[in-house]
All heavy atoms as an XYZ file, in Angstrom:
929
protein
N      83.973    101.545     65.258
C      84.952    102.301     66.004
C      86.142    101.433     66.370
O      85.993    100.251     66.648
C      84.336    102.851     67.287
C      83.452    104.012     67.114
S      83.117    104.673     68.765
C      82.160    106.052     68.294
N      87.282    102.051     66.415
C      88.520    101.344     66.727
C      88.605    101.036     68.223
O      88.338    101.888     69.071
C      89.696    102.214     66.300
C      91.023    101.555     66.481
C      92.136    102.482     66.031
C      93.461    101.848     66.397
N      94.569    102.752     66.271
N      89.020     99.825     68.537
C      89.203     99.433     69.937
C      90.352    100.220     70.564
O      91.265    100.672     69.878
C      89.520     97.942     70.036
O      88.402     97.189     69.664
N      90.281    100.374     71.883
C      91.338    101.036     72.639
C      91.962    100.026     73.597
O      91.363     99.026     73.953
C      90.773    102.211     73.436
C      90.227    103.322     72.522
C      89.729    104.495     73.328
N      90.872    105.221     73.903
C      90.784    106.011     74.960
N      89.638    106.184     75.584
N      91.852    106.629     75.425
N      93.170    100.322     74.009
C      93.872     99.483     74.969
C      93.457     99.927     76.373
O      93.494    101.120     76.691
C      95.402     99.624     74.787
C      96.146     98.960     75.935
C      95.820     99.024     73.458
N      93.045     98.955     77.177
C      92.696     99.230     78.570
C      93.646     98.461     79.466
O      93.834     97.256     79.301
C      91.234     98.846     78.874
C      90.932     99.001     80.360
C      90.282     99.701     78.050
N      94.253     99.175     80.390
C      95.149     98.571     81.372
C      94.372     98.492     82.688
O      93.810     99.488     83.153
C      96.377     99.450     81.546
C      97.314     98.954     82.628
C      98.304    100.008     83.050
O      97.868    101.142     83.376
O      99.497     99.708     83.048
N      94.338     97.302     83.260
C      93.690     97.096     84.546
C      94.774     96.764     85.563
O      95.485     95.769     85.417
C      92.664     95.950     84.492
C      91.614     96.222     83.416
C      92.019     95.745     85.872
C      90.700     95.049     83.135
N      94.907     97.606     86.555
C      95.840     97.359     87.649
C      95.029     96.958     88.870
O      94.044     97.613     89.204
C      96.656     98.608     87.965
C      97.576     99.090     86.849
C      98.157    100.446     87.194
C      98.687     98.083     86.612
N      95.442     95.870     89.491
C      94.798     95.410     90.719
C      95.855     95.372     91.809
O      96.955     94.866     91.591
C      94.218     94.016     90.534
C      93.088     93.969     89.534
C      92.629     92.547     89.349
O      93.169     91.842     88.515
N      91.672     92.134     90.146
N      95.502     95.917     92.949
C      96.437     95.982     94.061
C      95.862     95.279     95.284
O      94.701     95.489     95.627
C      96.712     97.436     94.468
C      97.217     98.315     93.370
C      96.502     99.426     92.962
C      98.432     98.054     92.737
C      96.970    100.263     91.960
C      98.910     98.887     91.735
C      98.173     99.982     91.351
O      98.639    100.812     90.367
N      96.693     94.491     95.908
C      96.406     93.992     97.257
C      97.204     94.906     98.163
O      98.441     94.935     98.100
C      96.841     92.531     97.415
C      96.688     91.999     98.809
C      95.211     91.839     99.149
N      95.085     91.664    100.584
C      94.054     92.087    101.280
N      93.058     92.690    100.668
N      93.990     91.892    102.556
N      96.496     95.698     98.969
C      97.141     96.683     99.818
C      97.461     96.090    101.188
O      96.844     95.111    101.614
C      96.231     97.898     99.986
C      95.796     98.572     98.684
C      94.785     99.663     98.973
C      96.986     99.103     97.917
N      98.405     96.713    101.852
C      98.720     96.295    103.214
C      97.479     96.517    104.080
O      96.737     97.484    103.888
C      99.924     97.072    103.737
C     101.191     96.697    102.994
C     102.389     97.482    103.456
C     103.597     97.075    102.624
N     104.742     97.947    102.877
N      97.266     95.627    105.003
C      96.075     95.636    105.848
C      95.843     97.003    106.485
O      96.748     97.592    107.068
C      96.189     94.561    106.945
O      96.395     93.302    106.310
C      94.940     94.497    107.798
N      94.614     97.479    106.311
C      94.196     98.729    106.932
C      94.581     99.997    106.196
O      94.339    101.094    106.699
N      95.152     99.884    104.988
C      95.624    101.085    104.283
C      94.702    101.533    103.141
O      94.976    102.542    102.498
C      97.044    100.875    103.716
O      97.012     99.837    102.731
C      98.036    100.526    104.814
N      93.609    100.808    102.911
C      92.751    101.094    101.758
C      92.163    102.492    101.727
O      92.151    103.151    100.687
N      91.670    102.961    102.845
C      91.051    104.297    102.872
C      92.080    105.389    102.578
O      91.825    106.311    101.809
C      90.390    104.558    104.213
C      89.137    103.765    104.438
C      88.548    104.106    105.818
N      87.399    103.298    106.104
C      86.150    103.673    105.872
N      85.918    104.849    105.327
N      85.154    102.876    106.176
N      93.236    105.294    103.187
C      94.293    106.279    102.949
C      94.772    106.208    101.505
O      94.970    107.238    100.853
C      95.472    106.056    103.913
O      94.989    106.147    105.251
C      96.570    107.073    103.694
N      94.947    104.990    100.997
C      95.363    104.796     99.608
C      94.363    105.479     98.676
O      94.753    106.187     97.746
C      95.460    103.299     99.302
C      96.076    102.984     97.978
C      97.448    102.798     97.859
C      95.302    102.833     96.839
C      98.034    102.493     96.637
C      95.865    102.527     95.619
C      97.232    102.351     95.522
N      93.081    105.283     98.928
C      92.060    105.886     98.069
C      92.116    107.416     98.131
O      91.988    108.085     97.093
C      90.661    105.389     98.443
C      89.603    105.954     97.557
N      89.521    105.636     96.214
C      88.615    106.837     97.796
C      88.516    106.293     95.667
N      87.947    107.031     96.615
N      92.309    107.970     99.295
C      92.416    109.436     99.404
C      93.600    109.950     98.593
O      93.499    110.976     97.905
C      92.551    109.866    100.869
C      91.233    109.986    101.593
C      91.360    110.748    102.899
N      92.332    110.169    103.811
C      92.080    109.190    104.669
N      90.877    108.665    104.734
N      93.034    108.741    105.468
N      94.723    109.248     98.653
C      95.907    109.654     97.880
C      95.605    109.561     96.380
O      95.955    110.467     95.608
C      97.126    108.784     98.248
C      97.539    109.025     99.705
C      98.295    109.060     97.302
C      98.469    107.972    100.266
N      94.957    108.495     95.984
C      94.598    108.341     94.563
C      93.648    109.457     94.134
O      93.870    110.114     93.112
C      93.952    106.968     94.325
C      94.906    105.803     94.441
S      96.213    105.804     93.194
C      95.254    105.470     91.714
N      92.580    109.656     94.897
C      91.553    110.636     94.544
C      92.092    112.064     94.527
O      91.808    112.834     93.601
C      90.393    110.518     95.535
C      89.228    111.471     95.254
C      88.258    111.535     96.411
N      88.949    112.105     97.570
C      88.734    111.707     98.820
N      87.890    110.746     99.099
N      89.408    112.285     99.814
N      92.877    112.415     95.545
C      93.283    113.805     95.715
C      94.588    114.186     95.012
O      94.801    115.351     94.702
C      93.431    114.131     97.208
C      92.120    113.989     97.968
O      91.042    113.963     97.330
O      92.178    113.878     99.203
N      95.464    113.201     94.776
C      96.782    113.525     94.218
C      97.074    112.763     92.924
O      97.359    113.365     91.889
C      97.900    113.243     95.254
C      97.641    114.020     96.552
C      99.264    113.609     94.673
C      98.528    113.607     97.703
N      97.017    111.430     92.983
C      97.476    110.633     91.847
C      96.577    110.751     90.616
O      97.073    110.977     89.511
C      97.614    109.164     92.260
O      98.158    108.411     91.193
N      95.272    110.591     90.781
C      94.388    110.668     89.607
C      94.419    112.066     88.987
O      94.529    112.184     87.761
C      92.955    110.182     89.945
C      91.990    110.499     88.820
C      92.971    108.674     90.225
N      94.352    113.147     89.777
C      94.497    114.467     89.141
C      95.822    114.625     88.386
O      95.861    115.250     87.322
C      94.405    115.442     90.325
C      93.571    114.719     91.328
C      93.988    113.279     91.195
N      96.894    114.042     88.915
C      98.181    114.078     88.225
C      98.107    113.300     86.913
O      98.622    113.747     85.886
C      99.274    113.510     89.131
C     100.700    113.562     88.609
C     101.127    114.999     88.315
C     101.637    112.928     89.633
N      97.460    112.134     86.931
C      97.244    111.363     85.701
C      96.516    112.223     84.657
O      96.935    112.304     83.500
C      96.371    110.129     85.979
C      97.097    108.949     86.511
N      97.537    108.865     87.808
C      97.428    107.776     85.912
C      98.113    107.691     87.992
N      98.064    107.003     86.851
N      95.416    112.826     85.079
C      94.591    113.629     84.162
C      95.396    114.807     83.625
O      95.339    115.112     82.428
C      93.293    114.082     84.876
C      92.510    115.063     84.017
C      92.436    112.866     85.228
N      96.159    115.448     84.491
C      97.009    116.565     84.075
C      97.999    116.133     82.993
O      98.348    116.904     82.108
C      97.762    117.081     85.304
C      98.620    118.284     85.078
C      99.307    118.688     86.372
O      98.598    119.145     87.289
O     100.545    118.538     86.466
N      98.458    114.886     83.062
C      99.407    114.343     82.083
C      98.699    113.780     80.842
O      99.330    113.190     79.982
C     100.248    113.243     82.729
C     101.100    113.725     83.885
C     102.215    114.649     83.442
O     102.851    114.418     82.432
N     102.439    115.706     84.190
N      97.363    113.906     80.783
C      96.602    113.459     79.625
C      96.256    111.977     79.626
O      95.879    111.427     78.595
N      96.347    111.323     80.776
C      96.025    109.897     80.878
C      94.533    109.752     81.171
O      94.009    110.401     82.076
C      96.874    109.212     81.965
C      98.355    109.312     81.597
C      96.446    107.759     82.154
C      99.305    108.840     82.686
N      93.869    108.903     80.409
C      92.439    108.653     80.567
C      92.228    107.630     81.677
O      92.388    106.429     81.477
C      91.855    108.142     79.246
C      90.358    107.882     79.315
O      89.726    108.182     80.353
O      89.823    107.369     78.314
N      91.875    108.109     82.863
C      91.543    107.226     83.982
C      90.062    106.898     83.871
O      89.206    107.768     84.056
C      91.867    107.887     85.341
C      91.438    106.987     86.490
C      93.355    108.205     85.430
N      89.775    105.649     83.539
C      88.394    105.206     83.337
C      87.687    105.043     84.671
O      86.554    105.492     84.854
C      88.360    103.886     82.535
C      86.936    103.368     82.393
C      89.019    104.070     81.173
N      88.343    104.375     85.611
C      87.741    104.129     86.920
C      88.828    103.729     87.910
O      89.893    103.246     87.511
C      86.695    103.023     86.820
N      88.524    103.904     89.181
C      89.457    103.512     90.241
C      88.677    103.427     91.543
O      87.632    104.051     91.697
C      90.610    104.514     90.358
C      90.181    105.900     90.774
C      90.259    106.301     92.116
C      89.667    106.799     89.849
C      89.854    107.571     92.502
C      89.266    108.059     90.226
C      89.357    108.443     91.548
O      88.949    109.694     91.937
N      89.192    102.654     92.476
C      88.560    102.600     93.784
C      88.817    101.295     94.512
O      89.466    100.383     93.994
N      88.267    101.220     95.711
C      88.356    100.007     96.517
C      87.384     98.971     95.960
O      86.308     99.315     95.486
C      87.995    100.309     97.968
S      89.161    101.405     98.805
N      87.777     97.731     96.030
C      86.900     96.650     95.605
C      85.710     96.554     96.555
O      85.825     96.852     97.746
C      87.681     95.325     95.624
O      86.816     94.252     95.337
N      84.594     96.118     96.044
C      83.403     95.960     96.877
C      83.587     94.876     97.943
O      82.948     94.910     98.977
C      82.191     95.615     96.017
C      81.727     96.761     95.156
C      80.470     96.353     94.385
N      79.986     97.434     93.585
C      79.082     98.322     94.005
N      78.609     98.251     95.220
N      78.682     99.275     93.205
N      84.479     93.926     97.690
C      84.614     92.804     98.620
C      85.619     93.054     99.730
O      85.623     92.346    100.743
C      84.979     91.520     97.859
C      86.441     91.360     97.580
N      87.100     92.119     96.638
C      87.373     90.560     98.143
C      88.380     91.774     96.623
N      88.575     90.835     97.535
N      86.485     94.072     99.575
C      87.560     94.262    100.541
C      88.146     95.663    100.366
O      88.633     95.998     99.286
C      88.636     93.201    100.302
C      89.815     93.289    101.248
O      89.838     94.144    102.142
O      90.737     92.471    101.071
N      88.132     96.449    101.432
C      88.637     97.827    101.363
C      90.134     97.893    101.110
O      90.652     98.938    100.729
C      88.292     98.573    102.653
N      90.840     96.781    101.304
C      92.284     96.758    101.051
C      92.632     96.101     99.712
O      93.780     95.740     99.472
C      93.020     96.066    102.204
C      92.948     96.875    103.488
O      92.939     98.118    103.418
O      92.898     96.256    104.572
N      91.637     95.956     98.850
C      91.850     95.544     97.464
C      91.450     96.736     96.608
O      90.417     97.369     96.859
C      90.996     94.330     97.107
O      91.427     93.207     97.826
N      92.246     97.045     95.599
C      92.060     98.288     94.855
C      92.218     98.039     93.362
O      92.925     97.121     92.956
C      93.103     99.320     95.319
C      92.667    100.739     95.120
C      91.915    101.388     96.075
C      93.009    101.434     93.967
C      91.501    102.702     95.896
C      92.609    102.741     93.774
C      91.846    103.377     94.750
O      91.434    104.669     94.559
N      91.565     98.877     92.555
C      91.716     98.762     91.103
C      91.916    100.142     90.484
O      91.471    101.153     91.023
C      90.509     98.066     90.462
C      89.235     98.874     90.542
C      88.872     99.732     89.519
C      88.408     98.784     91.660
C      87.710    100.487     89.587
C      87.240     99.531     91.744
C      86.893    100.385     90.712
N      92.604    100.138     89.352
C      92.814    101.340     88.552
C      92.712    100.924     87.092
O      93.428    100.034     86.649
C      94.186    101.951     88.843
C      94.654    103.107     87.956
C      93.731    104.316     88.088
C      96.086    103.494     88.298
N      91.781    101.535     86.346
C      91.615    101.259     84.921
C      91.994    102.508     84.144
O      91.479    103.595     84.408
C      90.157    100.916     84.597
C      89.678     99.513     84.902
C      89.491     99.315     86.393
C      88.389     99.237     84.174
N      92.906    102.319     83.170
C      93.339    103.423     82.320
C      93.205    103.007     80.863
O      93.467    101.854     80.529
C      94.792    103.807     82.619
C      95.020    104.137     84.088
C      96.416    104.585     84.417
N      97.384    103.504     84.433
C      98.570    103.574     85.028
N      98.951    104.687     85.632
N      99.397    102.561     85.001
N      92.817    103.953     80.002
C      92.620    103.656     78.582
C      93.589    104.466     77.722
O      93.911    105.617     78.032
C      91.185    103.962     78.171
N      94.037    103.829     76.622
C      95.001    104.423     75.697
C      94.584    104.079     74.263
O      93.873    103.108     74.027
C      96.406    103.873     75.970
C      96.853    104.068     77.388
C      96.587    103.100     78.353
C      97.517    105.217     77.766
C      96.984    103.282     79.669
C      97.922    105.409     79.078
C      97.653    104.429     80.032
N      95.078    104.855     73.318
C      94.755    104.596     71.915
C      95.342    103.279     71.425
O      94.725    102.580     70.632
C      95.229    105.748     71.035
C      94.480    107.040     71.272
C      92.968    106.895     71.142
O      92.489    106.276     70.162
O      92.260    107.369     72.051
N      96.554    102.948     71.880
C      97.216    101.708     71.467
C      98.323    101.381     72.474
O      98.596    102.173     73.377
C      97.770    101.819     70.038
C      98.667    103.028     69.873
O      99.622    103.232     70.632
N      98.362    103.867     68.888
N      98.951    100.238     72.301
C      99.988     99.818     73.251
C     101.216    100.721     73.223
O     101.821    100.975     74.265
C     100.390     98.364     73.004
C      99.324     97.397     73.466
C      99.776     95.952     73.394
O     100.748     95.605     74.096
O      99.155     95.188     72.630
N     101.575    101.208     72.048
C     102.730    102.091     71.947
C     102.495    103.366     72.753
O     103.380    103.835     73.467
C     103.043    102.429     70.483
C     103.503    101.257     69.655
C     102.368    100.317     69.229
O     101.175    100.749     69.166
O     102.661     99.133     68.978
N     101.312    103.944     72.609
C     100.991    105.143     73.378
C     101.024    104.823     74.876
O     101.570    105.588     75.666
C      99.613    105.688     73.007
C      99.302    106.955     73.811
C      97.829    107.287     73.930
O      96.994    106.367     74.033
O      97.541    108.486     73.961
N     100.455    103.698     75.251
C     100.429    103.312     76.661
C     101.845    103.275     77.231
O     102.126    103.877     78.267
C      99.754    101.949     76.846
C      99.721    101.482     78.295
S      98.983     99.845     78.511
C     100.273     98.811     77.809
N     102.737    102.571     76.541
C     104.115    102.451     77.027
C     104.800    103.812     77.108
O     105.452    104.125     78.102
C     104.920    101.478     76.158
C     104.439    100.075     76.263
N     104.441     99.351     77.432
C     103.912     99.242     75.327
C     103.945     98.152     77.225
N     103.614     98.059     75.954
N     104.661    104.619     76.073
C     105.310    105.926     76.045
C     104.777    106.880     77.096
O     105.546    107.535     77.816
N     103.470    106.958     77.209
C     102.844    107.863     78.172
C     103.188    107.447     79.601
O     103.536    108.281     80.438
C     101.312    107.909     77.959
C     100.607    108.567     79.123
C     100.976    108.634     76.663
N     103.100    106.150     79.887
C     103.380    105.685     81.248
C     104.854    105.821     81.606
O     105.192    106.160     82.745
C     102.892    104.246     81.440
C     101.373    104.078     81.408
C     100.997    102.620     81.571
C     100.689    104.947     82.456
N     105.717    105.597     80.637
C     107.150    105.777     80.886
C     107.431    107.225     81.283
O     108.149    107.502     82.244
C     107.955    105.391     79.645
C     109.448    105.455     79.846
C     110.195    104.982     78.617
O     109.937    103.855     78.148
O     111.042    105.756     78.121
N     106.843    108.157     80.540
C     107.018    109.570     80.862
C     106.389    109.945     82.196
O     106.967    110.698     82.978
N     105.225    109.404     82.467
C     104.525    109.699     83.717
C     105.351    109.244     84.919
O     105.585    110.008     85.861
C     103.154    109.016     83.724
C     102.390    109.200     85.000
C     101.744    110.394     85.270
C     102.322    108.182     85.937
C     101.041    110.577     86.466
C     101.617    108.343     87.119
C     100.981    109.544     87.382
N     105.803    107.988     84.898
C     106.531    107.444     86.044
C     107.947    108.013     86.184
O     108.524    107.948     87.265
C     106.547    105.921     85.997
C     105.185    105.338     86.290
C     104.561    104.492     85.381
C     104.513    105.648     87.463
C     103.306    103.961     85.655
C     103.259    105.129     87.737
C     102.653    104.283     86.829
O     101.415    103.773     87.105
N     108.476    108.607     85.127
C     109.788    109.246     85.204
C     109.679    110.711     85.620
O     110.684    111.330     85.963
C     110.495    109.148     83.852
N     108.463    111.246     85.621
C     108.288    112.677     85.889
C     108.592    113.028     87.338
O     108.381    112.242     88.261
C     106.854    113.113     85.549
O     105.951    112.628     86.521
N     109.071    114.230     87.522
C     109.355    114.749     88.862
C     108.054    114.865     89.665
O     108.041    114.621     90.875
C     110.058    116.103     88.765
C     110.497    116.666     90.092
C     111.521    115.798     90.813
O     112.286    115.057     90.151
O     111.545    115.844     92.058
N     106.964    115.206     88.999
C     105.671    115.343     89.678
C     105.245    114.034     90.323
O     104.691    114.020     91.427
C     104.607    115.826     88.699
N     105.505    112.909     89.663
C     105.177    111.597     90.225
C     106.189    111.207     91.288
O     105.840    110.808     92.392
C     105.122    110.539     89.117
C     105.130    109.137     89.646
C     106.158    108.251     89.629
C     104.059    108.453     90.298
N     105.804    107.074     90.227
C     104.512    107.161     90.648
C     102.756    108.800     90.640
C     103.724    106.232     91.303
C     101.962    107.871     91.293
C     102.438    106.609     91.615
N     107.454    111.341     90.949
C     108.512    110.846     91.838
C     108.587    111.637     93.142
O     108.828    111.060     94.199
C     109.852    110.844     91.107
C     109.819    109.792     89.987
C     110.965    109.809     89.037
N     112.054    110.665     89.336
C     113.331    110.339     89.224
N     113.660    109.147     88.821
N     114.276    111.216     89.484
N     108.388    112.932     93.093
C     108.411    113.720     94.325
C     107.007    113.931     94.884
O     106.842    114.537     95.927
C     109.079    115.071     94.088
O     108.294    115.853     93.207
N     106.007    113.414     94.169
C     104.619    113.535     94.602
C     104.128    112.285     95.321
O     104.706    111.889     96.337
N     103.118    111.621     94.760
C     102.475    110.521     95.481
C     103.183    109.173     95.412
O     102.759    108.216     96.065
C     101.109    110.426     94.800
C     101.386    110.831     93.383
C     102.410    111.945     93.519
N     104.248    109.059     94.668
C     104.882    107.759     94.438
C     105.147    106.973     95.720
O     104.686    105.852     95.879
C     106.193    107.910     93.654
C     106.864    106.580     93.367
C     108.278    106.753     92.787
N     108.861    105.471     92.504
C     109.396    104.662     93.416
N     109.416    105.018     94.684
N     109.911    103.498     93.068
N     105.903    107.553     96.632
C     106.291    106.825     97.832
C     105.079    106.420     98.672
O     105.003    105.289     99.154
C     107.248    107.660     98.684
C     107.780    106.908     99.887
C     108.805    107.703    100.674
O     109.454    108.592    100.103
O     108.930    107.421    101.872
N     104.128    107.330     98.852
C     102.935    107.037     99.649
C     102.101    105.918     99.033
O     101.469    105.139     99.758
C     102.092    108.293     99.813
N     102.108    105.813     97.707
C     101.364    104.755     97.028
C     102.125    103.439     97.112
O     101.591    102.418     97.556
C     101.077    105.160     95.564
C      99.995    106.239     95.550
C     100.669    103.952     94.724
C      99.713    106.822     94.199
N     103.370    103.446     96.697
C     104.160    102.216     96.621
C     104.302    101.546     97.984
O     104.214    100.323     98.097
C     105.541    102.496     95.988
C     106.460    101.295     96.090
C     105.369    102.911     94.522
N     104.473    102.325     99.045
C     104.675    101.723    100.369
C     103.434    101.015    100.896
O     103.533    100.222    101.824
C     105.159    102.767    101.370
C     104.113    103.775    101.775
C     104.660    104.848    102.711
O     105.885    104.907    102.909
O     103.855    105.638    103.237
N     102.267    101.267    100.308
C     101.034    100.625    100.764
C     100.658     99.392     99.932
O      99.735     98.669    100.284
C      99.898    101.643    100.757
C     100.044    102.661    101.858
C      99.022    103.784    101.767
N      99.101    104.638    102.947
C      99.985    105.608    103.128
N     100.887    105.868    102.202
N      99.985    106.321    104.234
N     101.363     99.144     98.835
C     101.031     98.023     97.953
C     101.786     96.771     98.384
O     103.008     96.776     98.482
C     101.367     98.356     96.488
C     100.504     99.525     96.009
C     101.146     97.136     95.598
C     100.880    100.051     94.634
N     101.024     95.716     98.618
C     101.613     94.424     98.956
C     101.829     93.590     97.694
O     102.840     92.921     97.549
C     100.654     93.701     99.906
C     101.219     92.486    100.576
C     100.270     92.006    101.662
O     100.281     92.602    102.756
O      99.516     91.051    101.396
N     100.860     93.638     96.764
C     100.914     92.866     95.531
C     100.238     93.664     94.427
O      99.206     94.295     94.656
C     100.187     91.528     95.718
C     100.041     90.623     94.508
C     101.405     90.083     94.093
C      99.100     89.481     94.814
N     100.823     93.641     93.233
C     100.261     94.357     92.095
C     100.149     93.420     90.907
O     101.099     92.698     90.589
C     101.175     95.541     91.737
O     100.702     96.206     90.595
N      98.984     93.432     90.261
C      98.758     92.638     89.058
C      98.319     93.574     87.934
O      97.586     94.531     88.172
C      97.666     91.592     89.290
C      97.921     90.572     90.380
C      96.666     89.749     90.627
C      99.080     89.682     90.004
N      98.742     93.260     86.727
C      98.403     94.092     85.574
C      97.849     93.209     84.465
O      98.412     92.164     84.155
C      99.664     94.816     85.082
C      99.466     95.629     83.828
C     100.767     96.329     83.455
C     100.655     97.071     82.155
N     101.841     97.888     81.898
N      96.744     93.665     83.867
C      96.180     93.018     82.687
C      95.946     94.095     81.642
O      95.582     95.230     81.975
C      94.846     92.334     83.008
O      95.036     91.304     83.937
N      96.161     93.755     80.373
C      95.949     94.690     79.273
C      95.022     94.014     78.272
O      95.233     92.858     77.897
C      97.291     95.070     78.597
C      97.056     95.984     77.400
C      98.223     95.733     79.603
N      93.968     94.727     77.841
C      93.035     94.167     76.873
C      92.536     95.243     75.932
O      92.744     96.432     76.170
C      91.867     93.486     77.599
C      91.089     94.320     78.599
C      89.611     93.975     78.504
C      91.594     93.998     79.989
N      91.896     94.812     74.872
C      91.289     95.726     73.911
C      89.793     95.787     74.168
O      89.143     94.751     74.323
C      91.518     95.240     72.474
C      92.944     95.320     71.947
C      93.020     94.678     70.564
C      93.413     96.761     71.885
N      89.262     97.003     74.194
C      87.829     97.202     74.377
C      87.348     98.297     73.430
O      88.103     99.216     73.095
C      87.506     97.611     75.810
C      87.666     96.561     76.898
C      87.421     97.192     78.267
C      86.729     95.396     76.674
N      86.096     98.207     73.070
C      85.503     99.245     72.228
C      85.296    100.508     73.057
O      85.140    100.444     74.288
C      84.149     98.767     71.685
O      83.207     98.684     72.749
N      85.277    101.660     72.404
C      85.014    102.902     73.138
C      83.688    102.857     73.899
O      83.602    103.385     75.011
C      85.001    103.970     72.042
C      85.903    103.414     70.985
C      85.629    101.926     70.999
N      82.685    102.205     73.341
C      81.401    102.138     74.044
C      81.494    101.270     75.303
O      80.882    101.590     76.321
C      80.287    101.633     73.116
O      80.585    100.343     72.638
N      82.273    100.198     75.263
C      82.468     99.366     76.455
C      83.224    100.160     77.523
O      82.898    100.079     78.715
C      83.223     98.094     76.104
N      84.208    100.942     77.104
C      84.964    101.766     78.049
C      84.048    102.803     78.689
O      84.071    103.008     79.905
C      86.170    102.427     77.359
C      87.173    101.353     76.919
C      86.833    103.460     78.268
C      88.262    101.847     75.996
N      83.217    103.445     77.873
C      82.286    104.438     78.412
C      81.291    103.802     79.375
O      80.947    104.393     80.399
C      81.542    105.154     77.284
C      82.427    106.140     76.549
O      83.480    106.538     77.101
O      82.075    106.499     75.410
N      80.840    102.597     79.054
C      79.914    101.887     79.943
C      80.592    101.609     81.289
O      79.986    101.792     82.347
C      79.457    100.585     79.292
C      78.438     99.820     80.110
C      77.115    100.557     80.289
O      76.727    101.322     79.384
O      76.483    100.372     81.340
N      81.846    101.185     81.253
C      82.587    100.954     82.500
C      82.750    102.269     83.268
O      82.543    102.310     84.487
C      83.954    100.339     82.195
C      83.874     98.920     81.711
S      85.454     98.275     81.126
C      86.441     98.346     82.585
N      83.113    103.304     82.572
C      83.311    104.619     83.207
C      82.018    105.059     83.899
O      82.025    105.472     85.057
C      83.715    105.635     82.140
C      84.108    106.983     82.660
C      84.358    107.995     81.540
N      85.026    107.503     80.351
C      86.347    107.408     80.194
N      87.152    107.751     81.184
N      86.862    106.969     79.070
N      80.914    104.965     83.192
C      79.619    105.396     83.745
C      79.164    104.497     84.890
O      78.613    104.971     85.879
C      78.567    105.424     82.642
C      78.871    106.471     81.595
O      79.571    107.451     81.857
N      78.382    106.253     80.392
N      79.395    103.214     84.758
C      78.992    102.259     85.782
C      79.756    102.486     87.083
O      79.174    102.493     88.169
C      79.228    100.848     85.243
O      79.464     99.938     86.251
N      81.058    102.703     86.992
C      81.844    102.913     88.198
C      81.586    104.279     88.816
O      81.539    104.415     90.026
C      83.343    102.734     87.923
C      83.743    101.306     87.782
C      84.173    100.818     86.547
C      83.678    100.432     88.848
C      84.548     99.483     86.417
C      84.046     99.095     88.731
C      84.480     98.632     87.504
N      81.403    105.304     88.000
C      81.178    106.637     88.570
C      79.820    106.704     89.259
O      79.672    107.404     90.249
C      81.313    107.716     87.499
O      80.286    107.606     86.551
N      78.850    105.945     88.769
C      77.522    105.938     89.391
C      77.538    105.196     90.729
O      76.751    105.495     91.610
C      76.519    105.282     88.449
N      78.463    104.238     90.885
C      78.473    103.435     92.107
C      79.370    104.006     93.202
O      79.401    103.506     94.303
C      78.923    102.008     91.789
O      80.284    101.973     91.411
N      80.116    105.068     92.900
C      81.025    105.624     93.918
C      80.484    106.876     94.538
O      79.707    107.570     94.127
C      82.401    105.890     93.331
C      83.094    104.616     92.995
C      84.543    104.841     92.568
O      85.035    105.947     92.521
N      85.230    103.772     92.268
């Protein structure tokens, strides 16, 4: 099977904002991602700190990732939706991109959904 591109976003949130950030992600941002056809593999607060957060998204290739995300972040639904509430709570953001097999992605998806 062909590997897929996985983007891992890690956020250091402003102190005390993790629970609210997660509610915004769960109730608004992730459904918006899914509506736009973005494969959200997993997301949530880190086990070590409620103000550390992760978001994993999978794409067929880097070109698709760039195109889909460009459209998503330019959309009115994002800009007039959860954007401000999310961005104002982020103190630091890190991004990593790697290739993973579909089975590794599914294992991550299943592992995170079982633990939340």
